[in-house]
N, C-alpha and C positions, 0 to 999 in steps of 0.2 A: 483436607486438602493438603497436597505436596508442596514442594518448590514452586515458585512462579517465576517465568521468565517475560521478558517484553519482547515483540519484533513490530518493525516499523515498516510499513509497504506503501507504496504510489502507485497506482494501477487506473489513473483516471478520476472521474467522478467519484467522490469518496462515500458517497451514499449506497452506492452498490457495492463497493468494495467491503466497506463494515457489513454490511448484510451477508455476502458471501463468507466473511471469517465468522460471523457471530455464529451461524448454524453449527458450526463443527464441534464436537465433543472435544474437550478439553481446552476450549477458548472459555477462559473465565470473564472477560470482559473485554470490550472495544470502545473505542473513542475516535472520534474523527477531529483532524486539526490540521495545522501547516507547520511544516518544517523544511529544512534544506536552503533557508532564506537569510536576509542580510538585515531584516526590521524586526525589531522587537515587538510582541503583542500584536502581531497584524490582525486586522478584520477580514471578514469574507469579501468585501468590497475591495480590500487593497491586494490581496493576495489574485482576485480575478482581473485587476488592472494588468497583470504580469510583472510588474515593476519592483516586486518585493524579492524575488527568485524562491519562493517558497513553492513547495508541491501541495497538493492536496493529499495528505495521506492518513493513514488507518494505523493507531497504536496498539497493537494486539496482546493481551495479558493472558499466557497460556500455562497450564500445566506440562512441563516436559515429560510427566510419568504416564500421561495420558495421550498427548499428542506431540509429535516430533517436530523440531523446526523445518527438517527436510519435508514434512509433511505439509506445513504451511506454504513452503517455497513451492511445492507441487501445485497447492490450489492457487498461489499468486500466478504462477505461468499459465494456469486455464482459463483464467478470469479476463484476460487483456491480451491486445496485441502487444507484447515487447518489442516489434521491430519499428514501430511508428514513432518518430522523434518528436516530442512535445505535442502529442496529440493522441487521443483516443475517441475512435468514432466523430460524432459531430463537434467534440470537445478541442479546441486548439489553444495551446499557449504552454509553455515552460510548467505553469501549475498542473498540468494533466500529464507530466511525463511519466515513464516508466522508471520506478528508482526503489533500493531496497536500502534501507538506512540500518546500519549493523550495530549492535550493542557489545560486541564482544569481538575478540578475533577469531574465536572458533565459528560465531555467525558470520563473519566475514569470509571465511575460508569455505565453509557451507555454501552462501550464496554465489561466491564466484565459481566454485565446481559445479552447481547445480545451473547457474547461466551458460557455462560452456557446454555443457551436456545438452541443453535446450539449442543451443545454437549448433550443434553440429549434428541434431537428431534427425533433420532432416523435415520435421513439422513444420517450420516455417520457411517461405521462400526468400525471404529477405533476413540480412543480419540481426542479431537482438541486439538493441541499442540501451538496454537498461543499464541505469546508472548503480553501481554499487558503492558507496560510501558509510563511513562511521556516522552512527545518528548524533545530531546537534540536538539544540532546545525544540522541544515538541510544544507548541501552542495549541491547546484544544480550542477547536472551533466554537462558535456561539451555540449555545443550548438547542436553538432550534432545528441543527444540522444533526445533533445527537441522536442515534439511531432512528433517524429521518424516515426510513421506507416503513419501519414497525408503527411509528407515529400515524403514518398516513396510509397505514394497510395497503401498501404498494409492495412490489418486490421486483422493480426492473429499473435498468438505467443503462441498457446496453451491456450490462456485465454478462459474462457468458458463466452459467453454475454448471 
């Protein structure tokens, strides 16, 4: 196995987002958790309250020799509606916001360029509101949330594959 990199994305309910990334060749592992907030070691209940500032997010470990960060970005844009502020489908609140948490200056530049292409592509009727910020501390979610759909034998949460 070659070098590994980490990418972190928030696109609504983290169960479906994780499942969408986990099936890609070159993705080594995924884990769901919370990032972008102000409380240390938040619980699911804390984050769902909307008071911690965290987003439900997926940390993706990938091999860039097999799958590029740009390919992960393309997958990100196709799995949710990046034009709805603090909402994905029936899930409402800042914890469900569309966000890309970058781990390097290169990822940041690629994410911004990708967002700008999506915003001007004509694909969406409204402006893209996806937040792009440097990654902070990632707090893994409780074990029962990890690979949730795989454990439950399900594959849906409104995420478009």
